[in-house]
C-alpha positions, 0 to 999 in steps of 0.5 A, spaced: 853 583 789 857 589 790 857 592 797 860 599 799 860 602 806 860 610 805 862 615 811 856 620 812 860 627 812 857 631 807 851 632 803 852 627 798 853 622 803 847 625 807 843 623 800 844 616 801 841 615 808 835 610 807 828 611 809 826 608 816 821 602 815 816 606 819 814 612 816 813 616 822 821 616 823 826 619 819 834 618 820 835 624 816 831 629 822 832 624 828 835 628 834 833 623 839 840 621 842 843 628 841 838 632 845 836 628 852 830 632 853 826 634 847 830 629 842 825 626 837 825 621 831 819 624 827 820 626 820 821 633 820 821 636 813 825 643 815 831 639 817 831 635 811 831 641 806 835 645 810 830 651 811 831 654 818 826 653 823 821 658 824 824 664 829 820 664 836 815 670 836 819 676 839 815 679 845 814 687 845 818 691 850 812 695 853 817 701 855 820 701 848 819 704 841 813 702 837 817 697 833 821 695 839 828 696 835 834 696 839 837 703 839 843 704 835 850 704 839 853 711 837 860 708 840 860 702 835 864 702 829 861 702 822 859 695 820 863 692 814 861 687 809 855 686 813 858 685 820 860 689 825 867 690 826 871 688 833 873 695 836 879 691 840 882 688 834 887 690 829 885 690 821 890 684 821 886 680 826 879 682 823 882 680 816 884 673 819 877 672 822 874 673 816 879 668 812 883 674 808 889 671 805 892 677 806 892 678 813 898 678 817 901 671 819 907 669 823 912 666 819 915 662 825 909 659 826 906 652 823 900 653 819 894 650 822 891 644 817 884 646 815 879 642 819 873 639 815 867 642 816 859 642 814 857 648 810 853 653 813 846 652 809 846 644 810 840 640 813 841 641 821 842 633 821 848 634 817 851 639 822 849 634 828 853 628 824 859 633 822 860 636 829 866 631 830 869 631 823 875 635 825 877 631 831 873 624 831 871 623 824 864 621 821 858 619 826 854 615 821 855 610 815 851 607 810 852 600 807 850 600 799 848 594 795 849 595 788 849 602 789 843 602 793 842 604 800 841 597 805 843 599 812 844 605 816 848 606 822 849 612 827 855 612 832 860 616 836 863 618 842 858 618 849 859 625 849 855 626 843 849 623 845 846 626 852 840 621 852 845 615 852 849 618 857 843 619 862 841 612 860 848 610 862 848 613 869 842 609 871 847 603 872 853 605 876 856 598 875 858 600 868 865 602 868 867 609 868 874 609 864 875 609 859 868 611 856 866 607 851 863 609 844 856 608 843 852 605 837 845 609 837 842 607 831 842 601 826 837 599 821 836 596 814 831 597 809 825 593 809 827 590 802 834 588 805 832 585 811 835 578 813 841 578 809 846 580 814 847 587 812 846 590 819 851 585 822 856 587 817 855 594 818 856 594 825 862 590 824 865 595 820 863 600 825 867 596 831 873 596 826 873 603 825 872 605 832 877 601 834 882 604 829 880 611 833 882 608 839 876 606 843 877 600 847 869 598 848 863 600 844 856 600 848 849 600 845 842 601 848 836 597 845 829 598 847 826 591 849 819 594 848 820 598 841 816 595 835 821 591 830 820 597 825 823 602 830 829 605 829 835 603 833 830 597 836 834 590 834 833 586 840 839 584 845 840 577 840 842 581 834 847 585 838 850 578 841 850 575 834 854 581 833 859 580 838 856 584 844 855 581 851 849 583 856 853 588 861 847 590 864 840 586 863 834 590 864 826 589 862 826 596 858 833 598 857 839 593 857 846 595 856 850 591 850 857 592 850 863 589 846 870 590 848 875 591 842 
């Protein structure tokens, strides 16, 4: 049995994310932790195939023309290559913004390394997972068994997950500094359950986060969630993975592991 752990940083890795045990959820379109107010775990096809969400209807201007189109600005420079020019930028500045290799450069300044970034047309969830690529690194990993996805884990700095921050704010007894990394989701496929893959993936994530400079990791399981629910392992799972109950609660206990 060959086991491999893959960081989700691009479309190829994104395609490896396994389905949730509960078909009503979907890792590939979940923003439950990223959006503290309206986040959802629901399966949303438009997030997976990369198609943009429908634009909200535009309200007509009762004082405008029939087509409600904005009036042209006679003082704006003409558009070039489909985008308006910056009237305050020199030609060199404008070219540099467009990525033109012929733009003027400072021969005495070191070149900035090109940071990895997600392609513009990628599914929305990839953009959420790729927000920290240039600084933090990946936000998710998949564990493969004989090239088949068996487990998925999402994690990252606390600042990337507003819902985790709001939940953590309920417990003032938790340490404020240094802030922990968080694991928001750990899930295995139905066929791969009870084989230790989720625990192995959590161990790999903890080692990775320790190497990135974090001194602690927290997770916030929901005691009331069904076993099939994403991110629903009971506190006993986290204890077996080396975590301790930092705050006990009937609904949202805080599990913490010092690194």
